C-alpha positions as MATLAB code, in Angstrom:
seq = 'MFKNITIYVMALLYSYVGVKHFIDTEFFLAIVPPFIKCKKEVVLLSGLIEIILGILLLFKKTRKLSAQAIIVLLIIVFPANIYLYVSDIAREILSISKKQALFRMPFQIPLIIIAYWHSTTIYSKKLSIICCALFVPTIIYFVII';
ca = [
       0.193   -0.188    0.164;
       2.709    2.333    1.119;
       4.745    1.506   -1.922;
       1.577    2.494   -4.172;
       1.733    5.808   -2.495;
       5.226    6.241   -3.209;
       5.007    5.640   -6.979;
       2.070    8.111   -6.987;
       3.652   10.831   -5.701;
       7.253   10.092   -7.124;
       5.453   10.242  -10.810;
       4.205   13.668  -10.250;
       7.368   14.571   -8.582;
       9.016   13.652  -11.454;
       6.103   14.958  -14.042;
       6.560   18.218  -12.252;
      10.692   18.774  -12.122;
       9.790   17.876  -15.606;
       7.569   20.589  -16.175;
       9.889   23.085  -15.258;
      12.381   22.237  -16.866;
       9.725   24.238  -19.486;
       8.581   26.700  -17.211;
      11.769   27.594  -15.320;
      14.546   26.657  -18.106;
      17.218   29.424  -17.391;
      17.565   27.209  -13.670;
      18.695   24.117  -15.687;
      21.005   25.724  -17.855;
      22.930   27.208  -15.222;
      24.248   23.316  -13.902;
      24.322   21.497  -17.459;
      28.381   21.702  -17.209;
      30.013   22.916  -20.084;
      31.046   19.595  -22.023;
      27.780   19.473  -22.774;
      26.598   21.258  -26.260;
      23.258   22.243  -27.701;
      22.452   22.904  -23.868;
      18.961   24.579  -24.316;
      17.709   21.308  -26.044;
      19.406   19.060  -23.327;
      17.192   20.682  -21.255;
      14.334   20.745  -22.536;
      14.371   17.260  -23.652;
      15.780   16.008  -20.478;
      12.490   17.652  -18.774;
      10.107   15.517  -21.503;
      11.923   12.853  -20.704;
      11.419   13.433  -16.916;
       7.413   14.106  -18.074;
       7.206   11.208  -19.920;
       8.875    8.423  -17.471;
       6.891   10.262  -14.550;
       3.487    9.521  -16.702;
       4.623    5.422  -17.250;
       5.067    4.859  -13.480;
       1.964    5.361  -12.827;
       0.865    1.644  -15.314;
       1.779   -1.416  -13.876;
       3.033   -2.276  -17.659;
       4.985    0.229  -18.135;
       6.372    0.670  -14.316;
       9.615   -1.112  -14.708;
      10.344    0.168  -17.554;
      10.061    3.615  -16.354;
      11.750    3.093  -13.287;
      15.282    1.225  -14.706;
      14.418    4.668  -17.820;
      14.286    6.665  -14.626;
      17.917    5.389  -13.136;
      19.696    6.161  -15.925;
      18.597    8.960  -16.615;
      19.281    9.768  -12.517;
      23.170    8.075  -13.593;
      22.972    9.938  -16.891;
      22.362   13.969  -14.593;
      24.743   14.124  -12.052;
      27.296   15.319  -13.516;
      24.989   18.181  -13.673;
      25.315   18.289   -9.692;
      28.857   17.717   -9.407;
      28.920   20.833  -11.966;
      27.078   23.237   -9.579;
      28.923   21.669   -7.076;
      32.537   22.953   -8.740;
      31.215   25.715  -10.412;
      31.514   29.603   -8.120;
      29.240   30.897  -11.631;
      25.989   28.670  -12.063;
      25.750   28.444   -7.259;
      25.517   31.816   -8.036;
      23.092   31.993  -10.547;
      21.448   29.166   -8.126;
      22.172   31.924   -5.101;
      23.513   28.095   -3.634;
      26.456   27.994   -1.837;
      28.926   25.336   -2.212;
      27.884   23.635    1.259;
      24.394   23.438   -0.426;
      25.179   22.084   -4.130;
      26.911   19.083   -1.908;
      24.100   18.575    0.627;
      22.004   18.317   -2.790;
      24.863   15.511   -4.758;
      23.665   12.859   -1.974;
      20.171   12.173   -2.545;
      20.719   10.584   -6.490;
      21.409    7.794   -4.088;
      17.833    6.983   -2.423;
      16.249    8.641   -5.967;
      17.567    5.421   -7.316;
      17.285    3.176   -4.543;
      13.521    3.999   -4.619;
      13.511    3.408   -8.829;
      14.942    0.467   -7.975;
      12.103   -0.334   -5.553;
       9.242    0.617   -7.781;
      11.004   -1.440  -10.910;
      10.566   -4.309   -9.012;
       7.496   -6.999   -8.315;
       9.324   -8.965   -5.885;
       9.223   -8.302   -2.518;
      11.827   -7.629   -0.321;
      11.354   -6.526    2.982;
      14.575   -4.911    3.945;
      14.001   -3.115    0.854;
      10.659   -2.154    1.226;
      11.837   -0.689    4.716;
      14.804    1.046    3.691;
      12.710    2.865    0.900;
      10.095    3.949    3.185;
      12.621    5.328    5.671;
      14.441    7.565    2.375;
      10.762    8.214    0.936;
      10.403   11.275    3.863;
      14.148   13.282    3.309;
      13.768   12.547   -0.785;
      10.309   14.667   -0.642;
      11.704   16.834    1.228;
      14.035   17.085   -1.019;
      12.027   17.602   -4.137;
      10.329   20.002   -2.496;
      13.085   22.254   -1.813;
      14.327   21.954   -5.175;
];
C-alpha cells in the first residue's frame, strides 16, 4: 500500500520537475556542464523525458521500464550536480552555497534506490523498509529544490 503511494508521489514529482524544465529553463541551463553542447535542447529533452517517465511510472505495464529508465536518467544527469558543486558561476546563478550544492549530491542515491524498488514486483521486506525510510527525506529534498 505505502509503495503505491510512493509510486504516485514520485510520478507526480518527476512530471512536475520535467514541466519545470520548460517553465524555468534558465534554472536548469545554469547547471549544465560546459562540455554539453546544445544546452537548451538537452534541458528541454531531459524535461520531456522526466514527464514521460513520470507518467509511465503510474501504469503497472510500463512501471518497470519507467523506473529503470529513471535510474539511467539519474545517472546521466548526475554531472550537473557535480558541475553545480564545482562551479562558482552556476551556484551564483542559483543563489546557493557550495555546502548546499554538496548536500544536494547524495540525494541521487535514494532516488535511485526508490526507483529500483518501484521497478521490482518481488517483495523484499528489507528493501521496503529502506525505501520507506528514504522516501520522506527524498520528498523534502524535492520540495526544497
